[in-house]
C-alpha positions as CSV (number, residue, x, y, z in Angstrom):
1,M,192.3,83.5,95.7
2,K,192.2,80.3,97.7
3,T,191.5,76.9,96.1
4,A,189.0,74.3,97.4
5,Q,191.8,72.3,99.1
6,Q,192.8,75.4,101.1
7,I,189.2,76.0,102.5
8,T,188.7,74.0,105.8
9,P,185.5,73.7,107.8
10,L,185.1,75.9,110.9
11,K,184.9,73.0,113.4
12,A,188.2,71.7,112.1
13,E,189.9,74.9,112.9
14,R,188.5,74.9,116.5
15,P,188.9,71.4,117.7
16,G,186.8,70.6,120.8
17,A,184.3,73.4,120.1
18,E,181.5,70.8,119.6
19,K,182.2,69.3,123.0
20,Q,182.0,72.8,124.6
21,I,178.6,73.5,122.9
22,Q,177.1,70.1,123.7
23,G,177.3,70.1,127.5
24,E,176.2,67.2,129.6
25,V,172.6,67.4,130.7
26,V,172.0,66.6,134.4
27,N,168.6,65.4,135.3
28,L,167.6,66.8,138.7
29,A,165.0,64.6,140.4
30,V,162.3,66.8,142.0
31,K,161.1,65.4,145.2
32,P,157.3,65.9,145.8
33,V,156.5,68.1,148.7
34,R,154.7,66.2,151.3
35,R,151.6,68.1,152.6
36,P,150.6,67.6,156.1
37,H,147.7,65.2,156.5
38,R,144.3,66.7,157.0
39,I,143.7,64.8,160.2
40,S,147.0,65.7,161.7
41,H,146.4,69.4,160.8
42,T,143.0,69.3,162.5
43,L,144.4,67.5,165.5
44,R,147.1,70.2,165.8
45,Q,144.6,73.0,165.7
46,L,142.5,71.2,168.3
47,L,145.4,70.8,170.6
48,E,146.3,74.5,170.2
49,R,142.9,75.4,171.5
50,I,142.6,72.8,174.3
51,I,146.0,73.0,175.8
52,P,145.7,76.7,176.9
53,V,142.2,76.0,178.3
54,L,143.5,73.1,180.4
55,A,146.5,75.1,181.5
56,G,144.2,77.9,182.7
57,L,141.9,75.4,184.6
58,G,144.9,73.8,186.1
59,L,146.2,77.1,187.3
60,L,142.8,77.9,188.8
61,A,142.8,74.5,190.6
62,V,146.3,75.2,192.1
63,V,145.3,78.6,193.4
64,W,142.1,77.2,194.8
65,Q,144.0,74.5,196.6
66,L,146.5,77.0,198.0
67,A,143.7,79.1,199.3
68,A,142.1,76.1,201.0
69,L,145.4,75.2,202.7
70,H,145.8,78.7,204.1
71,S,142.2,79.3,205.1
72,Q,140.1,77.6,207.8
73,G,136.9,76.1,206.7
74,F,137.4,76.8,203.0
75,P,137.0,73.6,201.0
76,G,139.5,72.5,198.3
77,P,138.8,71.1,194.9
78,V,138.8,67.5,196.0
79,T,136.3,68.1,198.8
80,T,134.1,70.2,196.5
81,L,134.2,67.4,193.9
82,E,133.0,64.9,196.4
83,A,130.1,67.2,197.4
84,A,129.3,67.7,193.7
85,K,128.9,63.9,193.2
86,T,126.3,63.8,195.9
87,L,124.6,67.0,194.7
88,F,124.3,65.8,191.1
89,A,123.2,62.3,192.0
90,D,119.6,63.7,192.1
91,P,119.5,67.3,190.9
92,F,115.7,67.3,190.3
93,Y,114.4,66.0,193.6
94,N,111.4,67.8,195.1
95,N,110.7,67.6,198.8
96,G,108.5,70.7,199.0
97,P,108.6,74.4,198.0
98,N,111.7,75.2,200.0
99,D,113.6,71.9,199.4
100,Q,114.2,71.2,195.7
101,G,117.2,70.1,193.7
102,I,119.6,72.5,192.2
103,G,118.3,71.6,188.7
104,W,114.9,73.1,189.5
105,N,116.6,76.2,190.9
106,V,118.6,76.8,187.8
107,L,115.6,76.4,185.6
108,A,113.6,78.8,187.7
109,S,116.4,81.4,187.4
110,L,116.5,80.9,183.6
111,E,112.8,81.4,183.4
112,R,113.0,84.7,185.1
113,V,115.8,85.8,182.9
114,A,113.9,84.8,179.8
115,V,110.9,86.8,180.8
116,G,112.8,90.0,181.7
117,F,115.2,89.7,178.8
118,S,112.3,89.1,176.3
119,L,110.4,92.2,177.5
120,A,113.6,94.3,177.3
121,A,114.2,93.1,173.7
122,L,110.7,93.9,172.7
123,A,110.9,97.4,174.1
124,G,114.6,98.2,173.7
125,I,115.2,97.3,170.1
126,P,112.3,99.3,168.6
127,A,113.1,102.2,170.9
128,G,116.7,102.2,169.7
129,F,115.6,102.3,166.1
130,L,113.4,105.4,166.8
131,L,116.1,107.2,168.8
132,G,118.7,106.6,166.1
133,R,116.4,107.4,163.2
134,F,114.9,110.6,164.5
135,Q,117.3,113.2,165.8
136,F,114.7,115.0,167.9
137,L,113.8,111.8,169.8
138,G,117.4,111.0,170.3
139,R,118.2,114.4,171.8
140,M,115.1,114.2,174.0
141,F,115.7,110.8,175.6
142,N,119.6,110.7,175.6
143,P,119.7,112.6,179.0
144,V,117.1,110.3,180.5
145,I,119.1,107.2,179.4
146,A,122.4,108.7,180.7
147,L,120.7,109.4,184.0
148,L,119.1,106.0,184.6
149,R,121.7,103.6,183.0
150,P,124.3,103.9,185.8
151,V,121.8,103.0,188.6
152,S,122.7,99.8,190.4
153,P,120.4,96.9,189.6
154,L,119.4,96.2,193.2
155,A,118.2,99.8,193.5
156,W,115.4,99.0,191.1
157,L,114.2,96.0,193.2
158,P,112.3,97.9,195.9
159,I,110.5,99.9,193.1
160,G,109.4,96.6,191.6
161,L,108.2,95.2,194.9
162,L,106.2,98.4,195.5
163,L,104.7,98.4,192.0
164,F,103.8,94.6,191.8
165,Q,103.4,93.7,195.5
166,R,105.0,90.3,194.7
167,A,108.6,89.0,194.6
168,E,108.2,87.1,191.3
169,P,107.4,90.1,189.0
170,A,109.8,92.2,190.9
171,S,112.7,90.0,189.9
172,S,111.7,90.1,186.2
173,W,111.2,93.8,186.4
174,T,114.8,94.3,187.7
175,I,116.2,92.2,184.8
176,F,114.1,94.2,182.4
177,I,115.2,97.6,183.6
178,C,118.9,96.6,183.6
179,A,118.9,94.7,180.3
180,I,117.1,97.3,178.2
181,W,119.9,100.0,178.1
182,P,122.5,98.1,176.1
183,M,119.9,97.2,173.5
184,I,118.7,100.8,173.1
185,I,122.2,102.3,173.0
186,N,123.7,99.8,170.5
187,T,120.7,99.8,168.2
188,A,120.5,103.6,168.1
189,E,124.3,103.8,167.5
190,G,124.0,101.3,164.7
191,V,121.2,103.3,163.0
192,R,123.3,106.5,163.2
193,R,126.2,104.8,161.5
194,V,124.2,103.7,158.4
195,P,125.7,105.3,155.4
196,Q,123.8,108.4,154.3
197,T,124.0,107.1,150.7
198,Y,121.5,104.4,151.5
199,L,119.1,106.9,152.9
200,N,119.6,109.2,149.8
201,V,118.7,106.3,147.5
202,A,115.6,105.6,149.5
203,R,114.6,109.2,149.3
204,V,115.0,109.2,145.5
205,L,112.9,106.0,145.3
206,R,110.3,107.6,147.5
207,L,110.2,104.7,149.9
208,S,108.0,104.9,152.9
209,E,109.4,105.1,156.4
210,W,108.3,101.5,157.2
211,T,110.0,100.2,154.0
212,I,113.2,102.1,155.0
213,M,113.1,100.5,158.5
214,R,112.4,97.1,157.1
215,R,114.5,96.9,154.0
216,I,117.5,99.2,154.7
217,L,118.0,100.0,158.4
218,F,117.2,96.6,159.9
219,P,119.7,94.5,157.7
220,A,122.4,97.2,158.2
221,V,121.9,97.5,161.9
222,L,121.5,93.8,162.7
223,P,125.2,93.2,163.8
224,A,124.9,96.1,166.3
225,V,121.6,94.8,167.6
226,M,123.1,91.4,168.2
227,T,126.0,93.0,170.2
228,G,123.4,94.8,172.4
229,V,121.5,91.6,172.9
230,R,124.7,89.7,173.9
231,L,125.6,92.4,176.5
232,S,122.1,92.5,177.8
233,M,122.0,88.7,178.3
234,G,125.2,88.9,180.4
235,I,123.8,91.7,182.6
236,A,120.5,89.8,183.0
237,W,122.3,86.6,184.2
238,L,124.4,88.7,186.7
239,V,121.4,90.5,188.1
240,I,119.1,87.5,188.7
241,V,121.4,86.0,191.3
242,A,121.5,89.1,193.5
243,A,117.8,89.7,193.0
244,E,116.9,86.2,194.1
245,M,119.0,86.5,197.2
246,L,116.7,89.4,198.3
247,T,113.4,88.1,197.1
248,G,113.7,84.5,198.2
249,G,111.8,81.6,196.6
250,L,113.0,79.1,194.1
251,G,116.1,80.1,192.2
252,I,119.9,79.7,192.2
253,G,120.4,83.0,194.1
254,F,118.1,82.0,196.9
255,W,119.7,78.5,196.9
256,I,123.1,80.0,197.5
257,W,121.8,82.1,200.3
258,N,120.1,79.1,201.9
259,E,123.3,77.0,201.6
260,W,125.2,79.8,203.3
261,N,122.7,79.7,206.2
262,N,123.4,76.0,206.5
263,L,127.2,76.6,206.2
264,N,127.5,74.3,203.2
265,V,130.4,76.2,201.6
266,E,131.1,73.3,199.2
267,N,127.6,73.7,197.7
268,I,128.1,77.5,197.3
269,L,131.3,76.9,195.3
270,I,129.5,74.4,193.1
271,A,126.7,76.9,192.5
272,I,129.3,79.5,191.5
273,L,130.7,77.1,189.0
274,I,127.2,76.3,187.7
275,I,126.4,80.0,187.3
276,G,129.7,80.5,185.4
277,A,129.0,77.5,183.1
278,V,125.5,78.6,182.3
279,G,126.6,82.1,181.6
280,L,129.4,80.8,179.3
281,L,126.9,78.6,177.4
282,L,124.5,81.6,176.9
283,E,127.4,83.8,175.8
284,Q,128.7,81.2,173.2
285,A,125.2,80.6,171.9
286,L,124.6,84.3,171.3
287,L,128.1,84.7,169.7
288,L,127.3,81.9,167.3
289,I,124.1,83.6,166.4
290,A,125.8,87.0,166.1
291,R,128.5,85.6,163.7
292,R,125.7,84.7,161.2
293,F,124.8,88.4,160.9
294,T,128.3,89.9,160.5
295,W,129.4,91.3,157.1
296,E,132.4,88.9,157.0
297,S,130.1,85.8,157.2
298,R,127.9,87.2,154.4
299,E,130.9,87.8,152.1
300,D,132.1,84.3,152.7
301,K,128.8,83.0,151.5
């Protein structure tokens, strides 16, 4: 048996063990992560959108200038810009029925488009609802739509002149008959794609057909309707230029034809750019409206 003098503490038997256990603590300084400034981030996103647009416009200007150099009588961008300064110096002058500024001609074309497009929406959207909701009506009118939809817009213009005996209603008639088909087709297809569960619930609740149309089908079909409206607007703006070339009077189409008779090619190119700019504005406005009725925007809210 060991005495008290023979018993030694553990750390005495293992010299340096305490130094091994108590290691040196190293403080690591954590540097804060610098987040990009909000303004710089917004500026970068803006540049990412603007630079491709400017590059595309620059490429268009280069091709335009090359075409002008290798073609006789075809004006280049600089010559067209000089003519545009003169043209836009007074776009709303009025020297008589056949001599008015380009501003009045654009407004006259937009007025015809608004009339024909509004009539097409008033007739096409309800017709699409009926064709999509009732299978018998859909089967009855689908062959008629498939037969008339591919007809060229200008083929309808003589029919309008014969029916109305005037050029003004004939142009709106041509826009109407060409813009109505996308609204009917997209609306009917949207109604057919409504989940059957919704209609089964309405049947259980014994809702009237008007309530089903108003409270179930219309909210569900609204994105498809807006797609048809956007396509119809693009077609209407395309058709009006060709229709006005044939009917005459005040309008951007007749203005282009009149400038061609006067051999003002610079003004024709300016009118082409104006038509494209107005069509782009109409397209973007309808896209902005359509985004408000998509399911993604509703979920974000």
